[in-house]
C-alpha positions in Angstrom: 35.6 -7.1 -25.3 32.2 -6.6 -23.6 32.0 -10.2 -22.5 35.5 -10.1 -21.0 34.7 -6.8 -19.3 31.5 -8.3 -17.8 33.5 -11.3 -16.5 36.2 -9.0 -15.0 33.5 -6.9 -13.2 31.9 -10.1 -11.9 35.3 -11.2 -10.5 35.7 -7.8 -8.8 32.3 -8.2 -7.3 33.3 -11.5 -5.8 36.5 -9.8 -4.4 34.5 -7.0 -2.8 31.9 -9.5 -1.4 34.7 -11.5 0.2 37.0 -8.7 1.0 37.1 -9.4 4.7 38.5 -13.0 4.2 41.0 -12.4 1.4 44.5 -10.9 1.6 43.8 -7.1 1.7 47.2 -6.6 0.2 46.0 -8.0 -3.1 44.1 -4.8 -3.8 44.0 -1.6 -1.9 41.0 0.6 -1.0 42.4 3.3 -3.2 42.6 0.9 -6.2 39.0 -0.2 -5.5 38.0 3.5 -5.4 39.6 4.0 -8.8 37.7 1.0 -10.2 34.5 2.4 -8.7 35.1 5.7 -10.4 35.7 4.1 -13.8 32.6 1.9 -13.5 30.6 4.9 -12.5 31.6 6.6 -15.8 30.3 3.6 -17.7 27.0 3.8 -16.0 26.8 7.6 -16.4 27.5 7.3 -20.1 24.7 4.8 -20.5 22.4 7.4 -18.8 23.7 10.2 -20.9 25.3 11.9 -17.9 28.8 11.8 -19.2 30.2 15.2 -20.2 31.7 13.9 -23.4 29.5 12.3 -26.0 32.0 9.5 -26.8 34.7 7.9 -24.7 36.6 4.7 -24.4 33.6 3.3 -22.4 31.1 3.8 -25.2 31.3 0.3 -26.6 30.8 -1.2 -23.2 27.6 0.8 -22.5 25.8 -1.0 -25.3 26.2 -4.4 -23.5 23.5 -5.3 -21.0 25.7 -7.7 -19.0 28.4 -5.1 -18.6 25.9 -2.5 -17.3 24.3 -5.1 -15.0 27.7 -6.1 -13.5 28.8 -2.5 -13.2 25.6 -1.6 -11.2 26.1 -4.7 -9.1 29.7 -3.7 -8.3 28.6 -0.3 -7.1 25.9 -2.0 -5.0 28.4 -4.4 -3.5 30.8 -1.5 -2.7 28.0 0.5 -1.0 27.0 -2.5 1.0 30.5 -3.3 2.3 31.8 -0.9 4.9 35.1 -2.9 5.2 36.6 -2.0 1.9 37.4 1.6 2.8 36.4 3.2 -0.5 36.1 6.9 -0.3 32.4 7.6 0.5 32.2 10.5 -1.9 33.0 8.2 -4.8 30.1 5.8 -3.8 27.7 8.7 -3.1 28.3 10.2 -6.5 27.8 6.8 -8.2 24.6 6.0 -6.3 22.9 9.4 -5.9 23.6 11.3 -9.1 21.4 9.1 -11.3 18.6 9.7 -8.9 19.2 13.4 -8.8 19.2 13.3 -12.6 15.7 11.7 -12.6 14.5 14.4 -10.2 15.9 17.1 -12.4 14.4 15.6 -15.5 17.8 15.1 -17.1 17.1 11.3 -17.4 13.8 9.7 -18.3 12.7 6.4 -16.8 12.4 3.8 -19.5 13.3 0.1 -20.2 17.0 1.0 -20.6 17.4 3.2 -17.6 15.0 1.4 -15.1 17.6 -1.3 -14.1 20.2 1.4 -13.4 17.8 3.5 -11.4 16.7 0.4 -9.4 20.3 -0.4 -8.6 20.9 3.2 -7.5 17.9 3.1 -5.2 19.3 -0.1 -3.6 22.8 1.5 -3.4 21.5 4.6 -1.6 19.7 2.4 0.8 23.0 0.7 1.8 24.6 4.1 2.1 21.8 5.4 4.4 22.2 2.4 6.7 25.9 3.1 7.2 25.6 6.9 7.2 27.0 8.6 10.3 24.5 10.5 12.5 26.0 13.9 11.4 23.9 15.0 8.4 21.9 11.8 8.3 18.5 13.6 8.8 19.1 15.8 5.8 20.3 12.9 3.6 17.2 10.9 4.7 14.8 13.7 3.8 16.5 14.1 0.4 16.1 10.3 -0.3 12.5 10.3 0.7 11.7 13.1 -1.7 13.5 11.2 -4.5 11.7 7.9 -3.7 8.3 9.6 -3.7 8.9 11.4 -7.0 10.0 8.1 -8.7 6.8 6.4 -7.3 4.7 9.1 -8.8 6.4 8.9 -12.1 6.7 5.2 -12.8 5.2 1.9 -11.6 8.3 -0.1 -12.8 10.4 1.0 -9.8 7.8 0.5 -7.1 9.7 -2.3 -5.2 13.1 -0.6 -4.8 11.5 2.8 -4.2 9.3 1.4 -1.5 12.2 -0.4 0.1 14.2 2.8 0.2 11.2 4.7 1.6 10.7 2.1 4.3 14.4 2.3 5.2 14.1 6.1 5.4 11.0 6.3 7.6 12.3 3.6 9.9 15.5 5.6 10.4 15.9 7.1 13.8 17.1 10.3 12.1 13.6 11.5 11.6 11.0 12.6 14.2 7.4 11.3 14.1 6.3 14.7 12.9 8.2 14.3 9.7 6.6 10.8 9.3 3.2 12.4 9.7 3.8 14.9 7.0 5.0 12.1 4.7 1.9 10.1 5.5 -0.3 13.1 4.7 1.5 13.7 1.4 1.3 10.2 0.2 -2.4 10.0 1.0 -3.1 13.3 -0.7 -1.3 12.1 -3.9 -2.8 8.6 -3.9 0.4 6.8 -3.2 -1.3 4.2 -1.1 1.4 1.6 -1.1 3.9 4.2 0.1 1.3 5.4 2.6 1.0 1.9 4.1 4.8 1.7 4.4 4.9 5.1 6.2 2.0 4.2 8.6 3.6 0.9 9.5 6.8 2.7 10.6 5.0 5.3 12.8 3.3 4.8 16.2 -0.1 2.9 15.7 -2.7 5.2 14.3 -0.5 8.2 14.0 -0.1 8.1 10.2 -3.9 7.5 9.8 -4.7 10.5 12.0 -2.4 12.7 10.0 -3.9 11.6 6.7 -7.6 12.1 7.2 -8.0 14.9 4.6 -6.3 12.8 1.9 -8.3 9.7 2.8 -11.6 11.6 2.8 -10.8 13.1 -0.6 -10.1 9.8 -2.2 -13.1 7.9 -0.7 -15.5 10.8 -1.3 -14.6 11.4 -5.0 -17.3 9.3 -6.7 -16.2 10.5 -10.1 -12.8 8.8 -9.8 -13.4 5.0 -9.3 -9.7 4.3 -9.7 -9.0 5.8 -6.3 -11.5 3.7 -4.3 -9.9 0.2 -4.3 -6.4 1.3 -3.4 -7.5 3.9 -0.8 -10.0 1.6 0.9 -7.8 -1.4 0.9 -4.9 0.6 2.4 -7.1 2.1 5.1 -8.6 -1.3 6.1 -5.1 -2.8 6.4 -3.7 0.1 8.4 -6.7 0.1 10.7 -6.3 -3.7 11.2 -2.7 -3.2 12.2 -3.3 -0.2 14.4 -6.6 -1.0 16.1 -5.2 -3.5 18.6 -3.0 -0.7 20.1 -5.4 2.2 19.5 -9.0 1.0 19.3 -10.2 4.6 19.8 -9.0 5.2 16.3 -12.3 3.9 15.0 -14.0 6.8 16.7 -11.9 9.2 14.5 -12.6 7.2 11.4 -16.3 7.0 11.9 -16.6 10.7 12.5 -14.2 11.7 9.6 -14.9 9.2 6.8 -17.7 6.9 8.0 -20.1 8.6 5.6 -17.8 8.2 2.7 -17.2 4.5 3.4 -21.0 3.8 3.6 -21.5 5.8 0.5 -19.1 3.7 -1.4 -20.6 0.5 -0.1 -24.0 1.6 -1.4 -22.7 2.9 -4.7 -20.8 -0.3 -5.5 -23.3 -2.8 -4.1 -26.3 -1.5 -6.0 -24.2 -0.5 -9.0 -24.9 3.3 -9.0 -21.5 4.2 -10.4 -19.9 3.4 -13.7 -16.6 3.9 -15.4 -13.5 2.0 -16.4 -12.8 -0.8 -13.9 -16.0 -0.2 -11.9 -17.6 -3.7 -12.3 -14.2 -5.4 -12.0 -13.7 -3.8 -8.6 -17.3 -4.1 -7.2 -16.7 -7.1 -5.0 -13.3 -5.9 -3.7 -14.7 -2.4 -2.7 -17.8 -4.0 -1.1 -15.6 -6.5 0.8 -13.2 -3.8 2.1 -16.1 -1.5 3.1 -17.9 -4.3 4.9 -14.7 -5.3 6.8 -14.1 -1.7 7.9 -17.7 -1.4 9.1 -17.5 -4.7 11.0 -14.3 -3.6 12.7 -16.2 -0.4 13.7 -19.1 -2.4 14.9 -16.8 -4.5 17.1 -15.3 -1.4 18.5 -18.7 0.2 19.2 -20.0 -3.0 20.8 -17.0 -3.3 23.2 -16.5 0.4 24.0 -18.5 2.2 26.7 -20.9 3.5 24.0 -24.6 4.2 24.5 -26.6 1.4 23.0 -28.7 3.9 21.0 -25.5 5.0 19.1 -24.7 1.4 18.3 -28.2 0.8 17.1 -28.1 3.9 15.0 -24.9 2.8 13.3 -26.2 -0.7 12.7 -29.5 0.6 11.4 -27.7 2.7 8.8 -25.5 -0.2 7.8 -28.4 -2.5 7.5 -30.5 -0.2 5.4 -27.6 -0.2 2.8 -27.2 -3.9 3.0 -30.9 -4.6 2.6 -30.7 -2.6 -0.7 -27.7 -4.7 -1.7 -29.6 -8.0 -1.0 -32.6 -6.7 -3.0 -30.5 -5.7 -5.9 -28.0 -8.6 -6.0 -30.0 -11.5 -4.6 -28.0 -14.4 -3.2 -27.3 -18.1 -4.1 -30.4 -19.9 -5.3 -32.3 -16.7 -5.0 -31.3 -14.5 -8.0 -32.8 -11.0 -8.2 -32.8 -11.0 -12.0 -31.5 -7.4 -12.2 -28.9 -6.4 -14.7 -25.4 -6.3 -13.1 -26.5 -8.3 -10.0 -23.8 -10.2 -8.2 -24.9 -12.9 -5.8 -21.5 -12.9 -4.0 -22.2 -9.3 -2.9 -25.7 -10.3 -1.8 -24.4 -13.2 0.2 -21.7 -11.0 1.8 -24.5 -8.6 2.9 -26.5 -11.5 4.4 -23.5 -12.7 6.3 -23.2 -9.3 8.0 -26.8 -9.6 9.3 -26.0 -13.1 10.7 -22.8 -11.8 12.3 -24.6 -9.1 14.1 -27.4 -11.5 15.1 -25.0 -14.0 16.6 -22.6 -11.5 18.3 -25.2 -8.9 19.5 -28.7 -10.4 19.5 -30.1 -7.4 21.6 -28.7 -4.9 19.1 -30.0 -6.9 16.2 -33.5 -7.2 17.7 -33.7 -3.4 18.5 -32.5 -2.6 15.0 -35.2 -4.9 13.5 -37.9 -3.0 15.3 -36.7 0.2 13.5 -36.8 -1.3 10.0 -39.9 -0.9 7.8 -41.8 -4.2 7.2 -40.9 -4.6 3.5 -37.2 -4.1 4.3 -37.5 -6.4 7.3 -38.8 -9.3 5.1 -35.8 -8.9 2.8 -33.5 -9.1 5.7 -35.2 -12.0 7.4 -35.2 -14.0 4.1 -31.5 -13.5 3.6 -30.7 -14.5 7.2 -32.7 -17.7 6.8 -30.9 -18.4 3.6 -27.5 -17.9 5.0 -28.2 -19.9 8.1 -29.5 -22.8 6.0 -26.5 -22.8 3.7 -28.5 -21.3 0.8 -30.4 -24.5 0.1 -33.6 -24.3 -1.9 -36.4 -24.1 0.6 -39.7 -26.0 0.3 -43.0 -24.6 1.6 -43.9 -21.2 3.0 -41.7 -18.7 4.6 -40.8 -19.2 8.3 -40.6 -16.3 10.7 -37.1 -15.5 12.0 -36.9 -16.3 15.7 -34.4 -14.8 18.2 -35.2 -17.3 21.0 -32.1 -19.3 20.4 -29.8 -16.3 20.9 -29.0 -14.7 24.2 -28.4 -11.0 24.7 
């Protein structure tokens, strides 16, 4: 019986998917609605939402293929606005499982996850076809559900994020609502959701609304798990927004510039520890360097006093000099425990980038660096410019004559 039921459900799915090109007289909207209600009861019984503990559907709920096809049929019905099924039937089928998750009547596990994922997709289809009247309230309710599921389980990230994206891109919500959602996701460490929300808002708006959450995650040195996701999300959002709003870097430097530099130093010279710290050292250093280089590009092109640019570069260089001294670089190991030559090489490449793009700033910065630190910097620049080949003979002094200001 279960195999036959699964085949029948699959046939009904084909009918719904091709409803516009078949003879509509073969099955009415009312009959499809009755089928949808019956299928909904099968799904609900599987979730434990059926009022009776046992029914004629009980045997069917044990079959994975039946549940899969039943969920697929509801999705198809929600996606097709041509079949004329009563919207209340489809809303109940799609939304009630999500409401049950929210109310803790259903737990997310390997048995319920496929059904919840299907419900998330079905509600997304319903939102897209929802009339303007009441759409804003429906959208807000779905956003709350999607965020709660994202906080509870990683298994449903994809459909939850898709639903969230659909919601925040909806014209039903003003930007102010989007800013509140961006702030909430940053404060709760939902960085993939935060990225989705920021992408749907005007460039830089989501970042500006989330400064408190960003600062908290980047500044909490005790919780290394936050650093990679927060810094990666911030860098990606800045990269996307900076072309339209370059002044955003001014806000970032004033608000979280210290926290980013602090993380760069902590990870590059291995000050921190904890689960996953060493695994994420290169990633955190890379993201921190990328944000700082974007900031440097902004400061160099903006009408900023050169003294401020030099002050920024001097601070960055002092951290990177420590990084080179601790990590070494190819063919010049430091011999220190935990050293990573890839991080040292990355630091040297920053020196070379500044040297080539802004020789005047580089020269002024060099004058402010103590002699011992300057020798570390010069050696790493020579090594990078020579391709990290083993050098013969004595050290050569770094010359800026080939570079124009």
